[in-house]
All heavy atoms as a GROMACS GRO file, in nm:
protein
  614
    1MET      N    1   6.854   8.217  10.993
    1MET     CA    2   7.001   8.240  10.988
    1MET      C    3   7.070   8.101  10.999
    1MET      O    4   7.028   8.020  11.076
    1MET     CB    5   7.039   8.332  11.096
    1MET     CG    6   7.187   8.362  11.094
    1MET     SD    7   7.241   8.480  11.224
    1MET     CE    8   7.168   8.628  11.159
    2ALA      N    9   7.164   8.083  10.915
    2ALA     CA   10   7.237   7.956  10.916
    2ALA      C   11   7.316   7.937  11.046
    2ALA      O   12   7.369   8.030  11.103
    2ALA     CB   13   7.331   7.949  10.796
    3GLU      N   14   7.324   7.813  11.090
    3GLU     CA   15   7.398   7.780  11.212
    3GLU      C   16   7.541   7.816  11.192
    3GLU      O   17   7.600   7.782  11.086
    3GLU     CB   18   7.379   7.636  11.247
    3GLU     CG   19   7.441   7.607  11.381
    3GLU     CD   20   7.405   7.463  11.426
    3GLU    OE1   21   7.288   7.426  11.416
    3GLU    OE2   22   7.498   7.396  11.471
    4GLY      N   23   7.607   7.878  11.286
    4GLY     CA   24   7.745   7.913  11.277
    4GLY      C   25   7.769   8.045  11.205
    4GLY      O   26   7.890   8.078  11.179
    5ALA      N   27   7.661   8.110  11.157
    5ALA     CA   28   7.680   8.234  11.093
    5ALA      C   29   7.741   8.341  11.181
    5ALA      O   30   7.702   8.352  11.296
    5ALA     CB   31   7.548   8.289  11.031
    6GLU      N   32   7.842   8.412  11.130
    6GLU     CA   33   7.912   8.509  11.209
    6GLU      C   34   7.856   8.648  11.203
    6GLU      O   35   7.877   8.730  11.291
    6GLU     CB   36   8.057   8.506  11.161
    6GLU     CG   37   8.158   8.547  11.264
    6GLU     CD   38   8.297   8.531  11.207
    6GLU    OE1   39   8.337   8.419  11.167
    6GLU    OE2   40   8.369   8.634  11.208
    7TYR      N   41   7.785   8.675  11.099
    7TYR     CA   42   7.733   8.813  11.074
    7TYR      C   43   7.583   8.806  11.067
    7TYR      O   44   7.522   8.710  11.028
    7TYR     CB   45   7.796   8.874  10.944
    7TYR     CG   46   7.942   8.890  10.958
    7TYR    CD1   47   8.027   8.789  10.914
    7TYR    CD2   48   7.996   8.998  11.016
    7TYR    CE1   49   8.164   8.805  10.924
    7TYR    CE2   50   8.133   9.015  11.036
    7TYR     CZ   51   8.218   8.919  10.986
    7TYR     OH   52   8.350   8.935  11.004
    8PRO      N   53   7.518   8.916  11.100
    8PRO     CA   54   7.566   9.049  11.150
    8PRO      C   55   7.613   9.038  11.293
    8PRO      O   56   7.574   8.953  11.371
    8PRO     CB   57   7.448   9.138  11.134
    8PRO     CG   58   7.330   9.049  11.154
    8PRO     CD   59   7.367   8.915  11.096
    9LYS      N   60   7.703   9.131  11.327
    9LYS     CA   61   7.749   9.149  11.465
    9LYS      C   62   7.764   9.290  11.496
    9LYS      O   63   7.761   9.378  11.404
    9LYS     CB   64   7.884   9.074  11.485
    9LYS     CG   65   7.999   9.118  11.408
    9LYS     CD   66   8.132   9.058  11.449
    9LYS     CE   67   8.162   8.928  11.384
    9LYS     NZ   68   8.301   8.885  11.412
   10ALA      N   69   7.781   9.325  11.625
   10ALA     CA   70   7.785   9.468  11.664
   10ALA      C   71   7.924   9.510  11.697
   10ALA      O   72   8.009   9.426  11.725
   10ALA     CB   73   7.698   9.485  11.791
   11ALA      N   74   7.948   9.644  11.682
   11ALA     CA   75   8.079   9.701  11.720
   11ALA      C   76   8.040   9.821  11.814
   11ALA      O   77   7.932   9.879  11.801
   11ALA     CB   78   8.156   9.744  11.604
   12TYR      N   79   8.134   9.855  11.902
   12TYR     CA   80   8.110   9.952  12.006
   12TYR      C   81   8.224  10.054  12.012
   12TYR      O   82   8.336  10.022  11.982
   12TYR     CB   83   8.092   9.892  12.139
   12TYR     CG   84   7.997   9.778  12.147
   12TYR    CD1   85   8.037   9.649  12.112
   12TYR    CD2   86   7.865   9.798  12.186
   12TYR    CE1   87   7.946   9.543  12.114
   12TYR    CE2   88   7.774   9.699  12.191
   12TYR     CZ   89   7.819   9.563  12.157
   12TYR     OH   90   7.727   9.467  12.154
   13ARG      N   91   8.188  10.183  12.056
   13ARG     CA   92   8.290  10.278  12.098
   13ARG      C   93   8.227  10.380  12.191
   13ARG      O   94   8.105  10.393  12.194
   13ARG     CB   95   8.358  10.344  11.981
   13ARG     CG   96   8.276  10.436  11.900
   13ARG     CD   97   8.363  10.499  11.787
   13ARG     NE   98   8.286  10.565  11.686
   13ARG     CZ   99   8.333  10.600  11.571
   13ARG    NH1  100   8.454  10.580  11.541
   13ARG    NH2  101   8.253  10.665  11.487
   14MET      N  102   8.311  10.451  12.263
   14MET     CA  103   8.258  10.544  12.360
   14MET      C  104   8.195  10.666  12.295
   14MET      O  105   8.224  10.695  12.181
   14MET     CB  106   8.374  10.598  12.454
   14MET     CG  107   8.424  10.490  12.550
   14MET     SD  108   8.300  10.430  12.665
   14MET     CE  109   8.276  10.572  12.767
   15GLY      N  110   8.109  10.736  12.372
   15GLY     CA  111   8.057  10.863  12.325
   15GLY      C  112   7.928  10.850  12.246
   15GLY      O  113   7.922  10.915  12.143
   16GLY      N  114   7.832  10.775  12.288
   16GLY     CA  115   7.708  10.765  12.214
   16GLY      C  116   7.597  10.786  12.312
   16GLY      O  117   7.609  10.831  12.423
   17GLU      N  118   7.478  10.749  12.260
   17GLU     CA  119   7.356  10.764  12.338
   17GLU      C  120   7.292  10.629  12.388
   17GLU      O  121   7.184  10.629  12.434
   17GLU     CB  122   7.255  10.841  12.256
   17GLU     CG  123   7.303  10.979  12.225
   17GLU     CD  124   7.197  11.059  12.143
   17GLU    OE1  125   7.085  11.010  12.126
   17GLU    OE2  126   7.230  11.171  12.106
   18ILE      N  127   7.369  10.522  12.374
   18ILE     CA  128   7.320  10.391  12.410
   18ILE      C  129   7.391  10.347  12.536
   18ILE      O  130   7.512  10.344  12.548
   18ILE     CB  131   7.344  10.286  12.298
   18ILE    CG1  132   7.274  10.334  12.172
   18ILE    CG2  133   7.299  10.147  12.338
   18ILE    CD1  134   7.315  10.253  12.050
   19ASP      N  135   7.311  10.311  12.639
   19ASP     CA  136   7.370  10.264  12.765
   19ASP      C  137   7.403  10.121  12.753
   19ASP      O  138   7.317  10.033  12.740
   19ASP     CB  139   7.266  10.290  12.881
   19ASP     CG  140   7.321  10.255  13.016
   19ASP    OD1  141   7.430  10.190  13.026
   19ASP    OD2  142   7.255  10.289  13.115
   20VAL      N  143   7.533  10.092  12.756
   20VAL     CA  144   7.582   9.953  12.751
   20VAL      C  145   7.654   9.920  12.878
   20VAL      O  146   7.762   9.973  12.900
   20VAL     CB  147   7.672   9.934  12.629
   20VAL    CG1  148   7.721   9.782  12.622
   20VAL    CG2  149   7.613   9.976  12.498
   21TRP      N  150   7.592   9.846  12.964
   21TRP     CA  151   7.646   9.811  13.093
   21TRP      C  152   7.693   9.929  13.174
   21TRP      O  153   7.804   9.933  13.230
   21TRP     CB  154   7.755   9.712  13.078
   21TRP     CG  155   7.716   9.584  13.006
   21TRP    CD1  156   7.591   9.530  12.997
   21TRP    CD2  157   7.800   9.495  12.935
   21TRP    NE1  158   7.594   9.416  12.923
   21TRP    CE2  159   7.720   9.391  12.885
   21TRP    CE3  160   7.937   9.492  12.911
   21TRP    CZ2  161   7.776   9.287  12.807
   21TRP    CZ3  162   7.987   9.387  12.836
   21TRP    CH2  163   7.906   9.288  12.784
   22GLY      N  164   7.611  10.037  13.171
   22GLY     CA  165   7.642  10.156  13.251
   22GLY      C  166   7.737  10.256  13.182
   22GLY      O  167   7.776  10.353  13.248
   23ARG      N  168   7.772  10.229  13.062
   23ARG     CA  169   7.863  10.326  12.993
   23ARG      C  170   7.789  10.369  12.864
   23ARG      O  171   7.735  10.287  12.793
   23ARG     CB  172   7.993  10.253  12.956
   23ARG     CG  173   8.069  10.207  13.081
   23ARG     CD  174   8.180  10.111  13.048
   23ARG     NE  175   8.292  10.177  12.979
   23ARG     CZ  176   8.384  10.116  12.907
   23ARG    NH1  177   8.384   9.985  12.892
   23ARG    NH2  178   8.479  10.186  12.846
   24MET      N  179   7.802  10.496  12.832
   24MET     CA  180   7.736  10.553  12.714
   24MET      C  181   7.822  10.531  12.593
   24MET      O  182   7.938  10.574  12.586
   24MET     CB  183   7.703  10.697  12.734
   24MET     CG  184   7.610  10.725  12.850
   24MET     SD  185   7.462  10.629  12.849
   24MET     CE  186   7.372  10.705  12.714
   25MET      N  187   7.769  10.449  12.497
   25MET     CA  188   7.844  10.411  12.380
   25MET      C  189   7.766  10.434  12.248
   25MET      O  190   7.645  10.450  12.256
   25MET     CB  191   7.888  10.264  12.385
   25MET     CG  192   7.973  10.234  12.502
   25MET     SD  193   8.028  10.060  12.485
   25MET     CE  194   8.114  10.048  12.642
   26SER      N  195   7.841  10.426  12.140
   26SER     CA  196   7.782  10.421  12.009
   26SER      C  197   7.793  10.277  11.964
   26SER      O  198   7.881  10.207  12.003
   26SER     CB  199   7.856  10.506  11.912
   26SER     OG  200   7.850  10.640  11.942
   27MET      N  201   7.697  10.228  11.883
   27MET     CA  202   7.700  10.097  11.828
   27MET      C  203   7.678  10.103  11.679
   27MET      O  204   7.604  10.189  11.630
   27MET     CB  205   7.583  10.013  11.888
   27MET     CG  206   7.616   9.957  12.024
   27MET     SD  207   7.477   9.856  12.087
   27MET     CE  208   7.440   9.740  11.964
   28CYS      N  209   7.740  10.008  11.609
   28CYS     CA  210   7.712   9.993  11.465
   28CYS      C  211   7.699   9.843  11.439
   28CYS      O  212   7.756   9.763  11.512
   28CYS     CB  213   7.815  10.060  11.386
   28CYS     SG  214   7.975   9.984  11.377
   29SER      N  215   7.631   9.812  11.328
   29SER     CA  216   7.620   9.670  11.281
   29SER      C  217   7.721   9.643  11.173
   29SER      O  218   7.739   9.725  11.087
   29SER     CB  219   7.482   9.651  11.228
   29SER     OG  220   7.381   9.662  11.326
   30LEU      N  221   7.783   9.530  11.188
   30LEU     CA  222   7.880   9.484  11.086
   30LEU      C  223   7.822   9.373  11.009
   30LEU      O  224   7.761   9.276  11.066
   30LEU     CB  225   8.006   9.438  11.158
   30LEU     CG  226   8.069   9.532  11.256
   30LEU    CD1  227   8.189   9.475  11.328
   30LEU    CD2  228   8.113   9.666  11.186
   31VAL      N  229   7.822   9.378  10.878
   31VAL     CA  230   7.752   9.280  10.793
   31VAL      C  231   7.846   9.180  10.727
   31VAL      O  232   7.796   9.081  10.671
   31VAL     CB  233   7.662   9.355  10.690
   31VAL    CG1  234   7.550   9.430  10.761
   31VAL    CG2  235   7.740   9.442  10.599
   32ASP      N  236   7.978   9.210  10.718
   32ASP     CA  237   8.066   9.114  10.649
   32ASP      C  238   8.209   9.146  10.696
   32ASP      O  239   8.235   9.240  10.774
   32ASP     CB  240   8.058   9.123  10.499
   32ASP     CG  241   8.086   9.265  10.445
   32ASP    OD1  242   8.175   9.335  10.503
   32ASP    OD2  243   8.026   9.305  10.345
   33PRO      N  244   8.302   9.058  10.666
   33PRO     CA  245   8.443   9.075  10.706
   33PRO      C  246   8.503   9.212  10.666
   33PRO      O  247   8.581   9.269  10.746
   33PRO     CB  248   8.520   8.964  10.648
   33PRO     CG  249   8.419   8.857  10.624
   33PRO     CD  250   8.289   8.929  10.596
   34LEU      N  251   8.478   9.261  10.552
   34LEU     CA  252   8.529   9.387  10.506
   34LEU      C  253   8.479   9.503  10.591
   34LEU      O  254   8.548   9.594  10.630
   34LEU     CB  255   8.497   9.412  10.361
   34LEU     CG  256   8.573   9.324  10.262
   34LEU    CD1  257   8.523   9.347  10.120
   34LEU    CD2  258   8.723   9.345  10.269
   35ASP      N  259   8.349   9.495  10.622
   35ASP     CA  260   8.282   9.592  10.711
   35ASP      C  261   8.350   9.592  10.850
   35ASP      O  262   8.376   9.694  10.911
   35ASP     CB  263   8.135   9.564  10.720
   35ASP     CG  264   8.052   9.687  10.763
   35ASP    OD1  265   8.098   9.795  10.748
   35ASP    OD2  266   7.944   9.662  10.823
   36GLU      N  267   8.376   9.471  10.896
   36GLU     CA  268   8.444   9.456  11.025
   36GLU      C  269   8.585   9.516  11.029
   36GLU      O  270   8.623   9.587  11.120
   36GLU     CB  271   8.448   9.311  11.074
   36GLU     CG  272   8.513   9.286  11.203
   36GLU     CD  273   8.516   9.140  11.246
   36GLU    OE1  274   8.439   9.062  11.187
   36GLU    OE2  275   8.602   9.102  11.333
   37GLU      N  276   8.659   9.487  10.925
   37GLU     CA  277   8.799   9.538  10.916
   37GLU      C  278   8.793   9.696  10.912
   37GLU      O  279   8.877   9.759  10.979
   37GLU     CB  280   8.862   9.482  10.789
   37GLU     CG  281   9.004   9.535  10.774
   37GLU     CD  282   9.071   9.476  10.649
   37GLU    OE1  283   9.016   9.389  10.584
   37GLU    OE2  284   9.186   9.524  10.617
   38ARG      N  285   8.707   9.750  10.836
   38ARG     CA  286   8.695   9.894  10.829
   38ARG      C  287   8.658   9.953  10.968
   38ARG      O  288   8.723  10.052  11.004
   38ARG     CB  289   8.583   9.936  10.725
   38ARG     CG  290   8.563  10.085  10.713
   38ARG     CD  291   8.431  10.122  10.647
   38ARG     NE  292   8.312  10.046  10.702
   38ARG     CZ  293   8.247  10.083  10.813
   38ARG    NH1  294   8.290  10.178  10.883
   38ARG    NH2  295   8.143  10.014  10.848
   39ALA      N  296   8.566   9.894  11.031
   39ALA     CA  297   8.521   9.944  11.164
   39ALA      C  298   8.638   9.939  11.264
   39ALA      O  299   8.658  10.031  11.338
   39ALA     CB  300   8.404   9.867  11.209
   40LEU      N  301   8.711   9.832  11.268
   40LEU     CA  302   8.818   9.813  11.362
   40LEU      C  303   8.929   9.916  11.335
   40LEU      O  304   8.983   9.973  11.427
   40LEU     CB  305   8.878   9.670  11.354
   40LEU     CG  306   8.784   9.562  11.406
   40LEU    CD1  307   8.841   9.428  11.386
   40LEU    CD2  308   8.742   9.583  11.552
   41ASN      N  309   8.954   9.949  11.207
   41ASN     CA  310   9.048  10.051  11.172
   41ASN      C  311   9.005  10.186  11.205
   41ASN      O  312   9.089  10.276  11.222
   41ASN     CB  313   9.085  10.040  11.019
   41ASN     CG  314   9.169   9.918  10.989
   41ASN    OD1  315   9.244   9.868  11.070
   41ASN    ND2  316   9.149   9.871  10.867
   42GLU      N  317   8.878  10.203  11.220
   42GLU     CA  318   8.823  10.338  11.258
   42GLU      C  319   8.802  10.354  11.406
   42GLU      O  320   8.742  10.453  11.453
   42GLU     CB  321   8.690  10.364  11.183
   42GLU     CG  322   8.704  10.378  11.030
   42GLU     CD  323   8.573  10.393  10.963
   42GLU    OE1  324   8.471  10.388  11.026
   42GLU    OE2  325   8.574  10.406  10.841
   43GLY      N  326   8.848  10.259  11.486
   43GLY     CA  327   8.839  10.273  11.629
   43GLY      C  328   8.724  10.205  11.698
   43GLY      O  329   8.698  10.228  11.817
   44TRP      N  330   8.651  10.118  11.631
   44TRP     CA  331   8.539  10.047  11.695
   44TRP      C  332   8.594   9.916  11.758
   44TRP      O  333   8.704   9.868  11.721
   44TRP     CB  334   8.435  10.006  11.588
   44TRP     CG  335   8.364  10.125  11.535
   44TRP    CD1  336   8.406  10.208  11.431
   44TRP    CD2  337   8.242  10.181  11.577
   44TRP    NE1  338   8.308  10.305  11.407
   44TRP    CE2  339   8.205  10.290  11.499
   44TRP    CE3  340   8.150  10.142  11.678
   44TRP    CZ2  341   8.092  10.367  11.519
   44TRP    CZ3  342   8.032  10.218  11.695
   44TRP    CH2  343   8.000  10.329  11.615
   45PHE      N  344   8.520   9.864  11.854
   45PHE     CA  345   8.560   9.746  11.921
   45PHE      C  346   8.453   9.636  11.913
   45PHE      O  347   8.334   9.669  11.909
   45PHE     CB  348   8.592   9.772  12.072
   45PHE     CG  349   8.711   9.859  12.089
   45PHE    CD1  350   8.696   9.998  12.078
   45PHE    CD2  351   8.836   9.810  12.106
   45PHE    CE1  352   8.810  10.080  12.096
   45PHE    CE2  353   8.948   9.890  12.122
   45PHE     CZ  354   8.933  10.025  12.115
   46LEU      N  355   8.484   9.510  11.914
   46LEU     CA  356   8.387   9.405  11.896
   46LEU      C  357   8.319   9.365  12.031
   46LEU      O  358   8.214   9.295  12.026
   46LEU     CB  359   8.450   9.283  11.837
   46LEU     CG  360   8.504   9.299  11.694
   46LEU    CD1  361   8.569   9.172  11.644
   46LEU    CD2  362   8.388   9.345  11.603
   47HIS      N  363   8.370   9.409  12.140
   47HIS     CA  364   8.309   9.374  12.272
   47HIS      C  365   8.309   9.499  12.360
   47HIS      O  366   8.409   9.570  12.365
   47HIS     CB  367   8.382   9.260  12.337
   47HIS     CG  368   8.305   9.202  12.447
   47HIS    ND1  369   8.300   9.253  12.575
   47HIS    CD2  370   8.224   9.093  12.453
   47HIS    CE1  371   8.226   9.179  12.652
   47HIS    NE2  372   8.177   9.083  12.580
   48PRO      N  373   8.203   9.524  12.426
   48PRO     CA  374   8.192   9.645  12.515
   48PRO      C  375   8.304   9.652  12.621
   48PRO      O  376   8.348   9.762  12.653
   48PRO     CB  377   8.054   9.639  12.584
   48PRO     CG  378   7.977   9.550  12.491
   48PRO     CD  379   8.070   9.452  12.432
   49ASN      N  380   8.348   9.535  12.667
   49ASN     CA  381   8.456   9.539  12.773
   49ASN      C  382   8.590   9.586  12.713
   49ASN      O  383   8.676   9.623  12.784
   49ASN     CB  384   8.472   9.402  12.833
   49ASN     CG  385   8.372   9.372  12.935
   49ASN    OD1  386   8.298   9.460  12.981
   49ASN    ND2  387   8.352   9.245  12.970
   50ASP      N  388   8.610   9.579  12.580
   50ASP     CA  389   8.731   9.615  12.519
   50ASP      C  390   8.741   9.766  12.492
   50ASP      O  391   8.850   9.817  12.460
   50ASP     CB  392   8.749   9.541  12.388
   50ASP     CG  393   8.762   9.395  12.402
   50ASP    OD1  394   8.805   9.350  12.510
   50ASP    OD2  395   8.730   9.315  12.310
   51VAL      N  396   8.626   9.835  12.503
   51VAL     CA  397   8.624   9.976  12.477
   51VAL      C  398   8.693  10.056  12.590
   51VAL      O  399   8.653  10.048  12.706
   51VAL     CB  400   8.481  10.026  12.460
   51VAL    CG1  401   8.476  10.178  12.431
   51VAL    CG2  402   8.413   9.952  12.349
   52PRO      N  403   8.801  10.132  12.563
   52PRO     CA  404   8.868  10.210  12.662
   52PRO      C  405   8.774  10.330  12.705
   52PRO      O  406   8.687  10.367  12.634
   52PRO     CB  407   8.994  10.262  12.598
   52PRO     CG  408   8.965  10.261  12.454
   52PRO     CD  409   8.865  10.148  12.431
   53ASP      N  410   8.800  10.380  12.829
   53ASP     CA  411   8.722  10.494  12.879
   53ASP      C  412   8.745  10.620  12.796
   53ASP      O  413   8.661  10.707  12.794
   53ASP     CB  414   8.752  10.517  13.024
   53ASP     CG  415   8.691  10.406  13.114
   53ASP    OD1  416   8.591  10.355  13.074
   53ASP    OD2  417   8.750  10.385  13.219
   54GLU      N  418   8.856  10.636  12.728
   54GLU     CA  419   8.891  10.747  12.644
   54GLU      C  420   8.892  10.705  12.503
   54GLU      O  421   8.917  10.589  12.470
   54GLU     CB  422   9.034  10.802  12.683
   54GLU     CG  423   9.042  10.856  12.822
   54GLU     CD  424   9.178  10.904  12.852
   54GLU    OE1  425   9.263  10.905  12.765
   54GLU    OE2  426   9.203  10.945  12.967
   55GLU      N  427   8.858  10.798  12.416
   55GLU     CA  428   8.857  10.772  12.277
   55GLU      C  429   9.001  10.735  12.224
   55GLU      O  430   9.100  10.807  12.259
   55GLU     CB  431   8.816  10.897  12.195
   55GLU     CG  432   8.666  10.921  12.202
   55GLU     CD  433   8.585  10.817  12.124
   55GLU    OE1  434   8.630  10.771  12.022
   55GLU    OE2  435   8.476  10.782  12.177
   56PRO      N  436   9.015  10.625  12.150
   56PRO     CA  437   9.149  10.590  12.101
   56PRO      C  438   9.183  10.691  11.993
   56PRO      O  439   9.099  10.756  11.930
   56PRO     CB  440   9.128  10.448  12.041
   56PRO     CG  441   8.982  10.443  12.018
   56PRO     CD  442   8.910  10.530  12.115
   57LEU      N  443   9.318  10.698  11.969
   57LEU     CA  444   9.371  10.784  11.858
   57LEU      C  445   9.332  10.726  11.725
   57LEU      O  446   9.332  10.603  11.703
   57LEU     CB  447   9.523  10.798  11.870
   57LEU     CG  448   9.576  10.863  11.994
   57LEU    CD1  449   9.726  10.862  11.996
   57LEU    CD2  450   9.524  11.007  12.001
   58THR      N  451   9.299  10.811  11.635
   58THR     CA  452   9.273  10.768  11.494
   58THR      C  453   9.408  10.748  11.422
   58THR      O  454   9.506  10.796  11.464
   58THR     CB  455   9.186  10.869  11.419
   58THR    OG1  456   9.258  10.994  11.412
   58THR    CG2  457   9.049  10.890  11.490
   59ALA      N  458   9.398  10.687  11.304
   59ALA     CA  459   9.518  10.670  11.223
   59ALA      C  460   9.586  10.800  11.188
   59ALA      O  461   9.708  10.815  11.189
   59ALA     CB  462   9.487  10.590  11.101
   60GLU      N  463   9.500  10.901  11.159
   60GLU     CA  464   9.556  11.030  11.123
   60GLU      C  465   9.630  11.096  11.242
   60GLU      O  466   9.735  11.157  11.222
   60GLU     CB  467   9.443  11.122  11.077
   60GLU     CG  468   9.377  11.085  10.950
   60GLU     CD  469   9.267  10.981  10.965
   60GLU    OE1  470   9.209  10.966  11.074
   60GLU    OE2  471   9.244  10.900  10.872
   61GLU      N  472   9.576  11.082  11.361
   61GLU     CA  473   9.638  11.136  11.482
   61GLU      C  474   9.771  11.068  11.508
   61GLU      O  475   9.864  11.129  11.556
   61GLU     CB  476   9.549  11.126  11.599
   61GLU     CG  477   9.427  11.217  11.589
   61GLU     CD  478   9.321  11.193  11.701
   61GLU    OE1  479   9.311  11.078  11.742
   61GLU    OE2  480   9.259  11.291  11.743
   62LEU      N  481   9.774  10.938  11.481
   62LEU     CA  482   9.900  10.864  11.509
   62LEU      C  483  10.009  10.899  11.406
   62LEU      O  484  10.125  10.901  11.436
   62LEU     CB  485   9.873  10.712  11.494
   62LEU     CG  486   9.793  10.650  11.608
   62LEU    CD1  487   9.759  10.502  11.578
   62LEU    CD2  488   9.872  10.660  11.740
   63GLU      N  489   9.969  10.936  11.279
   63GLU     CA  490  10.066  10.968  11.177
   63GLU      C  491  10.131  11.107  11.199
   63GLU      O  492  10.240  11.126  11.166
   63GLU     CB  493   9.999  10.959  11.042
   63GLU     CG  494   9.971  10.821  10.998
   63GLU     CD  495   9.891  10.814  10.863
   63GLU    OE1  496   9.863  10.917  10.809
   63GLU    OE2  497   9.854  10.702  10.828
   64GLN      N  498  10.057  11.199  11.254
   64GLN     CA  499  10.105  11.335  11.270
   64GLN      C  500  10.132  11.357  11.418
   64GLN      O  501  10.042  11.369  11.498
   64GLN     CB  502  10.000  11.435  11.222
   64GLN     CG  503   9.975  11.421  11.074
   64GLN     CD  504   9.898  11.542  11.021
   64GLN    OE1  505   9.870  11.629  11.095
   64GLN    NE2  506   9.869  11.536  10.892
   65PRO      N  507  10.263  11.367  11.454
   65PRO     CA  508  10.299  11.390  11.593
   65PRO      C  509  10.259  11.531  11.638
   65PRO      O  510  10.259  11.624  11.557
   65PRO     CB  511  10.456  11.378  11.592
   65PRO     CG  512  10.490  11.401  11.458
   65PRO     CD  513  10.377  11.362  11.366
   66LYS      N  514  10.218  11.542  11.766
   66LYS     CA  515  10.183  11.674  11.815
   66LYS      C  516  10.309  11.755  11.832
   66LYS      O  517  10.407  11.706  11.885
   66LYS     CB  518  10.105  11.658  11.952
   66LYS     CG  519   9.976  11.590  11.938
   66LYS     CD  520   9.904  11.587  12.070
   66LYS     CE  521   9.767  11.528  12.057
   66LYS     NZ  522   9.700  11.512  12.185
   67ARG      N  523  10.297  11.882  11.804
   67ARG     CA  524  10.410  11.971  11.826
   67ARG      C  525  10.382  12.050  11.950
   67ARG      O  526  10.279  12.105  11.968
   67ARG     CB  527  10.428  12.064  11.705
   67ARG     CG  528  10.453  11.986  11.576
   67ARG     CD  529  10.541  12.073  11.482
   67ARG     NE  530  10.567  11.997  11.359
   67ARG     CZ  531  10.684  11.933  11.340
   67ARG    NH1  532  10.776  11.937  11.428
   67ARG    NH2  533  10.704  11.872  11.225
   68ARG      N  534  10.486  12.056  12.035
   68ARG     CA  535  10.471  12.130  12.154
   68ARG      C  536  10.579  12.242  12.163
   68ARG      O  537  10.687  12.226  12.108
   68ARG     CB  538  10.486  12.044  12.281
   68ARG     CG  539  10.380  11.942  12.291
   68ARG     CD  540  10.395  11.865  12.416
   68ARG     NE  541  10.280  11.778  12.439
   68ARG     CZ  542  10.267  11.698  12.540
   68ARG    NH1  543  10.359  11.690  12.628
   68ARG    NH2  544  10.161  11.621  12.552
   69GLY      N  545  10.543  12.348  12.227
   69GLY     CA  546  10.644  12.450  12.246
   69GLY      C  547  10.668  12.530  12.120
   69GLY      O  548  10.596  12.522  12.024
   70ARG      N  549  10.770  12.611  12.119
   70ARG     CA  550  10.798  12.696  12.003
   70ARG      C  551  10.886  12.617  11.908
   70ARG      O  552  10.955  12.522  11.947
   70ARG     CB  553  10.863  12.822  12.048
   70ARG     CG  554  10.984  12.806  12.129
   70ARG     CD  555  11.036  12.940  12.187
   70ARG     NE  556  11.081  12.917  12.318
   70ARG     CZ  557  11.149  12.998  12.387
   70ARG    NH1  558  11.169  13.122  12.340
   70ARG    NH2  559  11.196  12.972  12.509
   71PRO      N  560  10.889  12.659  11.784
   71PRO     CA  561  10.969  12.589  11.686
   71PRO      C  562  11.118  12.611  11.710
   71PRO      O  563  11.156  12.703  11.778
   71PRO     CB  564  10.928  12.661  11.552
   71PRO     CG  565  10.862  12.788  11.591
   71PRO     CD  566  10.810  12.773  11.724
   72PRO      N  567  11.199  12.519  11.663
   72PRO     CA  568  11.346  12.531  11.684
   72PRO      C  569  11.393  12.655  11.620
   72PRO      O  570  11.349  12.703  11.520
   72PRO     CB  571  11.401  12.406  11.627
   72PRO     CG  572  11.297  12.350  11.540
   72PRO     CD  573  11.166  12.405  11.588
   73LYS      N  574  11.501  12.714  11.683
   73LYS     CA  575  11.561  12.833  11.631
   73LYS      C  576  11.638  12.799  11.503
   73LYS      O  577  11.700  12.694  11.496
   73LYS     CB  578  11.662  12.894  11.728
   73LYS     CG  579  11.591  12.950  11.852
   73LYS     CD  580  11.689  13.009  11.944
   73LYS     CE  581  11.616  13.064  12.071
   73LYS     NZ  582  11.714  13.120  12.166
   74ALA      N  583  11.639  12.893  11.410
   74ALA     CA  584  11.708  12.876  11.284
   74ALA      C  585  11.865  12.895  11.311
   74ALA      O  586  11.895  12.985  11.389
   74ALA     CB  587  11.662  12.970  11.184
   75ARG      N  588  11.944  12.813  11.256
   75ARG     CA  589  12.089  12.832  11.275
   75ARG      C  590  12.142  12.932  11.178
   75ARG      O  591  12.106  12.927  11.062
   75ARG     CB  592  12.153  12.693  11.257
   75ARG     CG  593  12.115  12.593  11.362
   75ARG     CD  594  12.181  12.464  11.340
   75ARG     NE  595  12.329  12.480  11.356
   75ARG     CZ  596  12.405  12.386  11.401
   75ARG    NH1  597  12.356  12.266  11.430
   75ARG    NH2  598  12.532  12.404  11.414
   76THR      N  599  12.227  13.014  11.227
   76THR     CA  600  12.292  13.113  11.138
   76THR      C  601  12.443  13.084  11.142
   76THR      O  602  12.503  13.070  11.247
   76THR     CB  603  12.263  13.255  11.185
   76THR    OG1  604  12.304  13.271  11.318
   76THR    CG2  605  12.120  13.289  11.171
   77GLU      N  606  12.504  13.078  11.023
   77GLU     CA  607  12.643  13.047  11.018
   77GLU      C  608  12.713  13.142  10.930
   77GLU      O  609  12.664  13.197  10.836
   77GLU     CB  610  12.668  12.900  10.977
   77GLU     CG  611  12.617  12.806  11.079
   77GLU     CD  612  12.642  12.662  11.032
   77GLU    OE1  613  12.731  12.638  10.946
   77GLU    OE2  614  12.570  12.576  11.083
   0.00000   0.00000   0.00000
């Protein structure tokens, strides 16, 4: 491998079968900058310490707000 080569590198997220410093995580290998960008957008982290204890929200969950309670009443005029 060439000196200073950045790839391959690992990415981490909670909820897997690999024990990483006492926390169960999933790992994937990143082979190039596009692969890294895709993984980061999908909720992966480049360092185990950056992984939150809870699963982060996905882009789809952020785009659609959760609805609570009953729907607003229709106005009659």
